[in-house]
OpenMM code with the backbone's topology and positions (N, CA, C; nanometers):
from openmm import Vec3, app, unit

residues = "UNK UNK UNK UNK UNK UNK UNK UNK UNK UNK UNK UNK UNK UNK UNK UNK UNK UNK UNK UNK UNK UNK UNK UNK UNK UNK UNK UNK UNK UNK UNK UNK UNK UNK UNK UNK UNK UNK UNK UNK UNK UNK UNK UNK UNK UNK UNK UNK UNK UNK UNK UNK UNK UNK UNK UNK UNK UNK UNK UNK UNK UNK UNK UNK UNK UNK UNK UNK UNK UNK UNK UNK UNK UNK UNK UNK UNK UNK UNK UNK UNK UNK UNK UNK UNK UNK UNK UNK UNK UNK UNK UNK UNK UNK UNK UNK UNK UNK UNK UNK UNK UNK UNK UNK UNK UNK UNK UNK UNK UNK".split()
positions = [
    Vec3(0.5658, 2.0305, 0.4518),
    Vec3(0.5445, 1.8891, 0.4459),
    Vec3(0.5418, 1.8456, 0.3255),
    Vec3(0.5986, 1.7049, 0.2968),
    Vec3(0.5887, 1.6484, 0.1782),
    Vec3(0.4770, 1.5754, 0.1509),
    Vec3(0.3938, 1.6174, 0.0362),
    Vec3(0.2749, 1.5550, 0.0024),
    Vec3(0.2910, 1.4595, -0.1163),
    Vec3(0.2691, 1.3317, -0.1169),
    Vec3(0.2688, 1.2374, -0.2311),
    Vec3(0.1320, 1.2012, -0.2732),
    Vec3(0.0960, 1.2304, -0.3839),
    Vec3(-0.0374, 1.1661, -0.4370),
    Vec3(-0.0303, 1.0735, -0.5503),
    Vec3(-0.0912, 0.9644, -0.5395),
    Vec3(-0.0827, 0.8608, -0.6187),
    Vec3(-0.2166, 0.8695, -0.7119),
    Vec3(-0.1972, 0.8565, -0.8365),
    Vec3(-0.3275, 0.8422, -0.9250),
    Vec3(-0.3257, 0.6840, -0.9798),
    Vec3(-0.4527, 0.6318, -0.9799),
    Vec3(-0.4709, 0.5181, -1.0355),
    Vec3(-0.5739, 0.5125, -1.1526),
    Vec3(-0.5797, 0.3949, -1.2498),
    Vec3(-0.6688, 0.3710, -1.3420),
    Vec3(-0.6792, 0.2259, -1.3248),
    Vec3(-0.8099, 0.1744, -1.3152),
    Vec3(-0.8109, 0.0330, -1.3063),
    Vec3(-0.7148, -0.0403, -1.2032),
    Vec3(-0.7069, 0.0360, -1.0890),
    Vec3(-0.6230, -0.0316, -0.9899),
    Vec3(-0.4670, -0.0286, -1.0133),
    Vec3(-0.4227, 0.0448, -1.1067),
    Vec3(-0.2872, 0.0338, -1.1516),
    Vec3(-0.2449, 0.1787, -1.1251),
    Vec3(-0.1226, 0.2054, -1.0617),
    Vec3(-0.0756, 0.3328, -1.0566),
    Vec3(-0.0255, 0.4087, -1.1819),
    Vec3(-0.0802, 0.5071, -1.2280),
    Vec3(-0.0422, 0.5727, -1.3315),
    Vec3(0.0367, 0.6879, -1.3239),
    Vec3(0.0416, 0.7514, -1.2029),
    Vec3(0.0961, 0.8762, -1.1675),
    Vec3(0.1475, 0.8980, -1.0310),
    Vec3(0.2518, 0.9528, -1.0046),
    Vec3(0.2739, 1.0235, -0.8692),
    Vec3(0.3135, 1.1442, -0.8703),
    Vec3(0.2931, 1.2308, -0.7710),
    Vec3(0.3268, 1.3795, -0.7768),
    Vec3(0.3653, 1.4184, -0.6347),
    Vec3(0.4986, 1.4466, -0.6135),
    Vec3(0.5611, 1.4787, -0.4883),
    Vec3(0.5662, 1.6293, -0.4836),
    Vec3(0.5284, 1.6940, -0.3666),
    Vec3(0.5460, 1.8389, -0.3599),
    Vec3(0.5496, 1.8626, -0.2346),
    Vec3(0.6347, 1.9789, -0.2095),
    Vec3(0.6604, 2.0283, -0.0638),
    Vec3(0.8070, 1.9829, -0.0222),
    Vec3(0.8294, 2.0214, 0.0946),
    Vec3(0.9551, 1.9990, 0.1721),
    Vec3(0.9232, 1.9518, 0.3146),
    Vec3(1.0051, 1.8645, 0.3704),
    Vec3(0.9823, 1.8158, 0.4978),
    Vec3(1.0127, 1.8867, 0.5994),
    Vec3(1.1257, 1.9874, 0.5832),
    Vec3(1.1849, 2.0500, 0.6770),
    Vec3(1.1890, 1.9977, 0.8526),
    Vec3(1.2502, 1.8751, 0.8237),
    Vec3(1.2732, 1.7979, 0.9500),
    Vec3(1.4135, 1.7898, 0.9913),
    Vec3(1.4831, 1.8942, 0.9297),
    Vec3(1.6149, 1.8956, 0.9772),
    Vec3(1.6999, 2.0181, 0.8804),
    Vec3(1.8081, 2.0393, 0.9230),
    Vec3(1.8822, 2.1359, 0.8327),
    Vec3(1.9123, 2.0713, 0.6954),
    Vec3(1.9421, 2.1510, 0.5986),
    Vec3(1.9823, 2.0988, 0.4716),
    Vec3(2.0910, 1.9833, 0.4737),
    Vec3(2.0648, 1.8886, 0.3995),
    Vec3(2.1612, 1.7749, 0.4020),
    Vec3(2.1589, 1.6808, 0.5029),
    Vec3(2.0371, 1.7050, 0.6121),
    Vec3(2.0301, 1.6317, 0.7272),
    Vec3(1.8958, 1.6001, 0.7440),
    Vec3(1.8155, 1.6358, 0.6347),
    Vec3(1.6659, 1.5948, 0.6783),
    Vec3(1.6543, 1.4554, 0.6170),
    Vec3(1.6237, 1.3641, 0.7151),
    Vec3(1.6032, 1.2363, 0.6811),
    Vec3(1.4937, 1.1750, 0.6127),
    Vec3(1.3810, 1.2637, 0.6284),
    Vec3(1.2428, 1.2371, 0.5752),
    Vec3(1.2628, 1.2870, 0.3966),
    Vec3(1.3091, 1.3982, 0.3754),
    Vec3(1.3467, 1.4191, 0.2464),
    Vec3(1.4387, 1.3270, 0.1814),
    Vec3(1.5421, 1.2946, 0.2450),
    Vec3(1.6233, 1.1996, 0.1825),
    Vec3(1.5758, 1.0558, 0.1755),
    Vec3(1.5005, 1.0154, 0.2409),
    Vec3(1.4214, 0.8713, 0.2271),
    Vec3(1.3445, 0.8909, 0.1152),
    Vec3(1.2413, 0.9932, 0.1048),
    Vec3(1.1544, 1.0170, -0.0080),
    Vec3(1.2051, 1.0321, -0.1435),
    Vec3(1.3372, 1.1113, -0.1428),
    Vec3(1.3837, 1.1436, -0.2534),
    Vec3(1.4617, 1.0412, -0.2990),
    Vec3(1.5268, 0.9492, -0.2365),
    Vec3(1.6048, 0.8186, -0.2625),
    Vec3(1.5055, 0.7242, -0.3229),
    Vec3(1.3852, 0.7055, -0.2519),
    Vec3(1.2768, 0.6119, -0.3306),
    Vec3(1.2444, 0.6495, -0.4378),
    Vec3(1.1902, 0.7740, -0.4713),
    Vec3(1.1487, 0.8343, -0.5954),
    Vec3(1.2535, 0.8319, -0.7154),
    Vec3(1.3774, 0.8804, -0.6916),
    Vec3(1.4731, 0.8761, -0.7821),
    Vec3(1.5052, 0.7256, -0.8206),
    Vec3(1.5353, 0.6415, -0.7383),
    Vec3(1.5317, 0.4985, -0.7603),
    Vec3(1.4113, 0.4207, -0.8680),
    Vec3(1.2860, 0.4591, -0.8134),
    Vec3(1.1863, 0.4296, -0.8996),
    Vec3(1.1712, 0.4737, -1.0440),
    Vec3(1.1869, 0.6242, -1.0571),
    Vec3(1.2072, 0.6764, -1.1847),
    Vec3(1.3211, 0.5887, -1.2654),
    Vec3(1.4327, 0.5980, -1.1947),
    Vec3(1.5540, 0.5082, -1.2843),
    Vec3(1.5207, 0.3839, -1.3098),
    Vec3(1.4592, 0.3102, -1.2182),
    Vec3(1.4286, 0.1665, -1.2452),
    Vec3(1.3244, 0.1420, -1.3501),
    Vec3(1.2380, 0.2446, -1.3746),
    Vec3(1.1586, 0.2377, -1.4827),
    Vec3(1.2067, 0.2276, -1.6020),
    Vec3(1.3237, 0.3128, -1.6129),
    Vec3(1.3960, 0.3131, -1.7304),
    Vec3(1.4772, 0.2051, -1.7333),
    Vec3(1.5429, 0.1515, -1.6693),
    Vec3(1.6504, 0.0341, -1.6706),
    Vec3(1.5837, -0.0987, -1.6586),
    Vec3(1.4733, -0.1175, -1.5859),
    Vec3(1.4114, -0.2546, -1.5569),
    Vec3(1.2966, -0.2706, -1.6597),
    Vec3(1.2235, -0.1668, -1.6596),
    Vec3(1.0892, -0.1828, -1.7482),
    Vec3(1.1310, -0.1284, -1.8916),
    Vec3(1.2268, -0.0691, -1.9123),
    Vec3(1.2706, -0.0303, -2.0354),
    Vec3(1.1822, 0.0778, -2.1155),
    Vec3(1.1357, 0.1775, -2.0299),
    Vec3(1.0722, 0.2768, -2.0833),
    Vec3(1.1054, 0.4149, -2.0015),
    Vec3(1.0764, 0.5214, -2.0540),
    Vec3(1.0996, 0.6390, -1.9901),
    Vec3(0.9645, 0.7071, -1.9600),
    Vec3(0.9550, 0.7212, -1.8343),
    Vec3(0.8106, 0.7923, -1.7785),
    Vec3(0.8256, 0.9361, -1.8149),
    Vec3(0.7013, 0.9938, -1.8254),
    Vec3(0.7025, 1.1444, -1.8379),
    Vec3(0.7218, 1.2129, -1.6955),
    Vec3(0.8401, 1.2609, -1.6868),
    Vec3(0.9021, 1.3209, -1.5492),
    Vec3(0.9127, 1.4678, -1.5727),
    Vec3(0.8667, 1.5563, -1.4550),
    Vec3(0.8779, 1.6778, -1.4531),
    Vec3(0.9528, 1.7160, -1.3127),
    Vec3(1.0367, 1.7927, -1.3098),
    Vec3(1.0877, 1.8346, -1.1673),
    Vec3(1.1314, 1.9759, -1.1758),
    Vec3(1.1262, 2.0102, -1.0358),
    Vec3(1.1818, 2.1711, -1.0362),
    Vec3(1.3329, 2.1545, -0.9854),
    Vec3(1.4178, 2.1782, -1.0909),
    Vec3(1.5431, 2.1510, -1.0337),
    Vec3(1.6098, 2.2740, -0.9602),
    Vec3(1.5368, 2.3882, -0.9435),
    Vec3(1.5777, 2.4907, -0.8940),
    Vec3(1.5416, 2.5160, -0.7408),
    Vec3(1.4155, 2.4896, -0.7143),
    Vec3(1.3495, 2.5125, -0.5889),
    Vec3(1.3524, 2.3678, -0.5375),
    Vec3(1.3410, 2.2597, -0.6009),
    Vec3(1.3272, 2.1435, -0.5531),
    Vec3(1.1813, 2.1432, -0.4925),
    Vec3(1.1520, 2.0031, -0.4340),
    Vec3(1.0256, 1.9948, -0.3679),
    Vec3(0.9058, 1.9593, -0.4736),
    Vec3(0.9253, 1.9249, -0.5880),
    Vec3(0.8610, 1.9004, -0.6857),
    Vec3(0.8982, 1.7834, -0.7840),
    Vec3(0.8219, 1.6701, -0.8131),
    Vec3(0.8482, 1.5631, -0.8985),
    Vec3(0.7226, 1.5079, -0.9416),
    Vec3(0.6803, 1.5073, -1.0786),
    Vec3(0.5503, 1.4613, -1.1247),
    Vec3(0.6010, 1.3411, -1.2351),
    Vec3(0.5617, 1.2251, -1.2089),
    Vec3(0.6023, 1.0959, -1.2915),
    Vec3(0.4664, 1.0380, -1.3274),
    Vec3(0.4777, 1.0416, -1.4673),
    Vec3(0.3475, 0.9783, -1.5299),
    Vec3(0.3755, 0.8756, -1.5832),
    Vec3(0.3137, 0.7599, -1.6147),
    Vec3(0.3387, 0.6313, -1.6864),
    Vec3(0.2591, 0.6471, -1.8181),
    Vec3(0.3369, 0.6141, -1.9181),
    Vec3(0.2706, 0.6023, -2.0536),
    Vec3(0.1703, 0.4964, -2.0764),
    Vec3(0.0617, 0.5055, -2.1525),
    Vec3(-0.0350, 0.4105, -2.1664),
    Vec3(-0.0034, 0.3009, -2.2711),
    Vec3(0.1029, 0.3318, -2.3508),
    Vec3(0.1298, 0.2485, -2.4442),
    Vec3(0.2394, 0.1375, -2.4209),
    Vec3(0.2428, 0.0730, -2.3058),
    Vec3(0.3443, -0.0258, -2.2590),
    Vec3(0.3003, -0.1568, -2.2956),
    Vec3(0.3996, -0.2266, -2.3161),
    Vec3(0.3739, -0.3570, -2.3270),
    Vec3(0.3138, -0.4409, -2.2007),
    Vec3(0.2585, -0.5543, -2.2044),
    Vec3(0.2256, -0.6215, -2.0767),
    Vec3(0.3397, -0.6413, -1.9795),
    Vec3(0.4328, -0.6841, -2.0343),
    Vec3(0.5623, -0.7017, -1.9514),
    Vec3(0.6198, -0.5682, -1.8728),
    Vec3(0.6304, -0.4701, -1.9636),
    Vec3(0.6663, -0.3231, -1.9175),
    Vec3(0.5680, -0.2824, -1.7971),
    Vec3(0.4138, -0.3144, -1.8317),
    Vec3(0.3306, -0.2672, -1.7351),
    Vec3(0.3495, -0.3436, -1.6051),
    Vec3(0.3778, -0.4698, -1.6150),
    Vec3(0.3899, -0.5734, -1.4911),
    Vec3(0.5058, -0.5278, -1.4129),
    Vec3(0.6149, -0.4814, -1.4788),
    Vec3(0.7481, -0.4331, -1.4069),
    Vec3(0.6990, -0.2981, -1.3553),
    Vec3(0.6475, -0.2379, -1.4363),
    Vec3(0.6157, -0.0811, -1.3843),
    Vec3(0.5360, -0.0871, -1.2497),
    Vec3(0.4426, -0.1833, -1.2481),
    Vec3(0.3366, -0.1760, -1.1376),
    Vec3(0.4045, -0.2439, -1.0046),
    Vec3(0.5173, -0.3372, -1.0168),
    Vec3(0.5723, -0.3684, -0.9232),
    Vec3(0.6571, -0.2601, -0.8606),
    Vec3(0.7367, -0.1982, -0.9416),
    Vec3(0.8169, -0.0841, -0.9052),
    Vec3(0.7280, 0.0349, -0.8297),
    Vec3(0.6113, 0.0722, -0.8741),
    Vec3(0.5414, 0.1797, -0.8403),
    Vec3(0.4816, 0.1417, -0.6933),
    Vec3(0.4441, 0.0141, -0.6885),
    Vec3(0.3775, -0.0227, -0.5595),
    Vec3(0.4801, -0.0393, -0.4600),
    Vec3(0.6029, -0.0652, -0.4943),
    Vec3(0.7067, -0.0752, -0.3883),
    Vec3(0.7391, 0.0771, -0.3626),
    Vec3(0.7585, 0.1751, -0.4332),
    Vec3(0.7696, 0.3133, -0.4105),
    Vec3(0.6518, 0.3256, -0.2912),
    Vec3(0.5352, 0.3153, -0.3393),
    Vec3(0.4207, 0.3543, -0.2540),
    Vec3(0.4464, 0.2782, -0.1125),
    Vec3(0.4554, 0.1544, -0.1096),
    Vec3(0.4776, 0.0919, 0.0181),
    Vec3(0.5961, 0.1677, 0.0952),
    Vec3(0.7078, 0.1948, 0.0279),
    Vec3(0.8060, 0.2542, 0.0989),
    Vec3(0.7823, 0.3875, 0.1469),
    Vec3(0.7183, 0.4928, 0.0848),
    Vec3(0.6798, 0.6143, 0.1293),
    Vec3(0.5515, 0.5951, 0.2513),
    Vec3(0.4775, 0.5009, 0.2300),
    Vec3(0.3770, 0.4838, 0.3390),
    Vec3(0.4507, 0.4476, 0.4602),
    Vec3(0.5548, 0.3559, 0.4461),
    Vec3(0.6329, 0.3105, 0.5840),
    Vec3(0.6815, 0.4298, 0.6357),
    Vec3(0.7322, 0.5325, 0.5812),
    Vec3(0.7993, 0.6464, 0.6202),
    Vec3(0.6907, 0.7256, 0.7144),
    Vec3(0.5612, 0.7347, 0.6299),
    Vec3(0.4613, 0.8324, 0.6778),
    Vec3(0.4093, 0.7469, 0.7928),
    Vec3(0.4097, 0.6154, 0.8058),
    Vec3(0.3554, 0.5575, 0.9355),
    Vec3(0.4428, 0.5714, 1.0574),
    Vec3(0.5754, 0.5994, 1.0554),
    Vec3(0.6581, 0.6143, 1.1574),
    Vec3(0.5920, 0.7269, 1.2357),
    Vec3(0.5772, 0.7091, 1.3790),
    Vec3(0.5508, 0.8195, 1.4353),
    Vec3(0.6322, 0.9485, 1.4528),
    Vec3(0.7480, 0.9295, 1.4299),
    Vec3(0.8651, 1.0409, 1.4276),
    Vec3(0.8511, 1.1237, 1.3158),
    Vec3(0.7862, 1.0633, 1.1842),
    Vec3(0.7982, 1.1433, 1.0751),
    Vec3(0.6515, 1.1764, 1.0268),
    Vec3(0.5443, 1.1395, 1.0860),
    Vec3(0.4127, 1.1559, 1.0264),
    Vec3(0.3745, 1.2980, 1.0141),
    Vec3(0.4392, 1.3867, 1.0846),
    Vec3(0.4059, 1.5216, 1.0661),
    Vec3(0.4828, 1.5867, 0.9398),
    Vec3(0.5487, 1.5195, 0.8897),
    Vec3(0.6510, 1.5839, 0.7712),
    Vec3(0.5969, 1.5142, 0.6454),
    Vec3(0.5171, 1.4267, 0.6399),
    Vec3(0.4898, 1.3544, 0.5072),
    Vec3(0.3319, 1.3098, 0.5062),
    Vec3(0.2748, 1.3189, 0.3894),
    Vec3(0.1406, 1.2920, 0.3736),
    Vec3(0.1291, 1.1968, 0.2552),
    Vec3(0.0758, 1.1095, 0.2381),
    Vec3(0.0594, 0.9915, 0.1216),
    Vec3(-0.1181, 0.9757, 0.1044),
    Vec3(-0.1395, 1.0159, -0.0317),
    Vec3(-0.2705, 0.9903, -0.0638),
    Vec3(-0.2984, 0.9273, -0.1839),
] * unit.nanometer
topology = app.Topology()
chain = topology.addChain("A")
for resn in residues:
    res = topology.addResidue(resn, chain)
    for name in ("N", "CA", "C"):
        topology.addAtom(name, app.Element.getBySymbol(name[0]), res)
């Protein structure tokens, strides 16, 4: 199961951690993993290109199934605003996947 945990401070998302594997299909055919991975990678890349800062990111490039993304606290107001839009969009996306009856046994969002 893919577990996604969001951490908040003052109602703002400050971190998300993704662990586990969905095992919803054979390798390269796992739609839950592909959806979550796509949303997560796009979010991290967009923090860099649109909010113009690099979040602290740790991944397991060997085994996969782990991504930790933490937002720095020394952002400008504009960077913080853009970051929250991107992070809330990511949260909405993974919650939409988790709400689908066919996928809810493969993903947990807290």
